[in-house]
C-alpha positions, 0 to 999 in steps of 0.5 A: 500500500503506498504511503498516505500523506496526512492532510487533516489538521493536527489535534494539538493535544494528541501526540501522533507517533509510530513504532516498528515491530521489526521482525528478523529470524522469527524474533522481534526487536524490543528496546528499553528506554534510556533511564533519563528519558520519559518512560525510562526503563520501560520497553517499547518498539522503536519509532517516534513522532510523525512530523507535519506533512509526513506519512506514518510510513515515512516517519517510521523509516526516518525515525528508525534510521535516526535511532538505530542507523538501519533501513527498514521496509514498512509492512502492514499496520498491526495496531492504532491505539490512543493511550493517555499518559500523564494527561496527554493522548498518545496515538501510536500506530504500529507497523510490522517492519523488516530489516534491509541491512544488518540487525542494529546493535545500539540506539540513540534513545535506548540503553538496551536492545534485545531480540525476543520471541513474540510468545515471550514479549509479556515478560518485559515491562512495556510502556503503556502505548505499546501494550496493545501491540504486544497483546496482538503479537502474543495472541498471534504467537499462541495461534500459530 
């Protein structure tokens, strides 16, 4: 599906972000936020803010390059959910993504990266916005 530009007016109270569920050799990349950042110490899928005029897919490619210094192919949308964190609405859209180069070994926003089986994702302590996608991945792993 081609990238869709977002032309609707931004809701100033809603932070629109994207995350990549990067799949490689049957494992998913989980990233732990640096302690000094908001939600420090919690796990998340890598990604970031959608800039004005950016499609979610282009924002995701840009963010993954900036954070992990790697390129991805963006796949299908897994979830889109709004979570209230500290009084702010965060709209997180998660996409499956596939590496176009080697597995990343470091991140600008995270102090730890691990590759984990989808069935084991629930053993990590996740940031609230990522939990709906974790539930979908765990359910898919149980069905297969």
